[in-house]
N, C-alpha and C positions, 0 to 999 in steps of 0.2 A: 445372411441364413446360408447362402453357401461359403463363405469363408468357417462358418460353424460348424459344417458340415463336414468340410475337409479338415477343421483341426480335431475333429470327433475319431476320424477316419485316421489321423495321425497316431491319434494315443490307443486306438486299437491296434495297430500296429506293433506298436511299442509294446503294449500290453501281452501281445502276440512272440514278442522277441526277446521279452523277459520271461518267457512260458518257454520259449524255446532253450534260450541259458539252462534253465533249472533242470530241462529234460538233457541236455547235455553234459551236466554236471555229473547226473545222477547217472548216464552212459558210461560218462567218464571214470566214475566211482567205480561200476559194476567193473568197467573195463579192466582195470587198476586190478581187480581183487580176481579176476580171471588172468593176466596177465603174471599174478603175483603165485597162481598155481600153473600156468603152461609155461612162462618163459624161464625156464629154469637157468638157462644160462645168461640173461643178465646179469650181471652187478647190480649190488641195492643201490651203489652211487647212479647207475644209469636211468635207475628207475626214477629217484628220486630227479634227475637232470628231467627225464620228460615230465614228471608228475608239476615241476618248477613249467616249464612252457607251458603245458594243459592250463596251470591255473593264470599264469598271464596272459595267454588268450580267451580265457573266460570273464579276467576281469577285466579285458579293454572292452570287450562287449557290452558287459554291464556296466561301463564306465559312460558308452556310446548311446546307448541304451538310456539312463537313465539323465544324462544332458540334452538328448530327443525331447523325451517325457517333460524335461524344464519348458523347453523352448517351443513345445506346442501349447504347453499350459499357459506361459507368458502373451504368444501368441491369440489364446481364445480371449484372454481377460482384456487384452490391448481392443479386440473387436468386438466385445462386451460394454466396452464404453461411447458412449455418444458424446459425438462431435458436438462442440458448440454452435448451438444455430447462427444462423446472419442475423434473426431478429432479435436474440437476447445480444449479442455484440452491439447491433444498434440500438439498443433499449441504453446499455451500460454509457454507450458513446453521448445517447443524449441525455442521459443524468448527470452527466460531468460537465457538458457544455454548460446545463441550463446552470448547475452549483456555482460556476466562473463567472456567470451572469450577476447572480443573484449575490457573489461578491464586489462586482462591482459596482450594483447600482448599491451598495450597503456605504464602497469607499466613498461614491459620490455625494453621498449627506453628508450634513456640516452639523456631527453633530460628535461629542468624546468618543474616546474607544470604550469606555463602559457602558455608554448608552446605547452605542451598536450592537454590542454583544446582547443585551437586554433586547432589542427591537428583535434580532436574530434568532433568540431562544425562541421568543413569544410564534414569531413567523413558524418556526418549527414547530413548539406545540399548537400553532392552528389550523394547520399547515397551507399559511396562505406565502406568497412571495414576497419580496421586499417590499415592491411597489404597492401590492394590496396592504401589507402593514403600515404602510406609510399614509394612508388614510383612515386609516380606526384610531375608534379615540386613545386607547393606549397610545400611541404614536404623539398626540397631540400631548399627552402626560407626562410623558417621558422630554421632550422638548420644553414643555410651561417650566417643568422641574429643572431642567440643566439651564435655561434662561434664569432664572430664582436664584438658583446656586452662583451664577455666575456677577447677578448685579450684588449678592452678600458679598462676593470675594473681591469686588470694584470696590465697593464701600469700605472694606477694611484696610486694603491696602492705600487709598488716598484717592484713588480715579485710575482712569486710562492713565497710558503716557504720554504725553503731547495733549492730554486735555487742557481747553482754557478753563486758567483758576484766575481768581483778581490778583491783580499784582498793586499791592501797593509802593507807589514812590514817592518821592523825599525830592523837592529843590537843592536844601541845601546838600544833599547826599545823594549823589547819582549814583546808579548802579554800574558797574563794567560787566562787560559782554564780549567774548570772542567772537570778534568783527568775520573770523575765518572762517566759521560756520554760520550756515541757513539759518538756525535758531538762534543766535546773537545777534545776528543783523535783524531778524523778523523781530526780539526783543528790545532794541534799540531803538526801530522804528518806532513801537508800544510806545515806548518813554518818551520820545521827543515829541510826541502826537499828544501824549497828556498832559508836557511842558508846554504844549499850545494852546493847550485848552485851558490852563492856570490862568 
């Protein structure tokens, strides 16, 4: 409040200065008329020089008053803006920390990115945390749907890589394996075990 009163006082002073300038302009014009009538010894060039000097002084004072008025208005507008409260800043920081923790919680879930997006949208719409959303029926539904899609995909490509498949061996045509790899040695062992059982 003290600053506002100071800015009002500064504005009042500037208004007084501008009124003083206006009065001086009128006085100068009156003096010029008087000088024209009384100062017969001055040449017109001298009168013009005096007039220009007076105009320069008046213009400088007017510019100074205008600048001071702008500064005081700016200061008064800066004073009127409330500074952010500490509580507001704490709330913003808390919100950002919560969002980051939610993202970590979401990343830790073993689901596809598309399913994670669906879960995140559901949690946001319902106003739930990710942890609470994982306890919902909707999460169970999403998980079952994803598992079913995985089973369909695995069935269409012939099973997982490295999944046991039934191999047909023949005594007359032994298979050839790369013995430098673990998989080749394992397959050869399976063949020898089968041959022993025959």
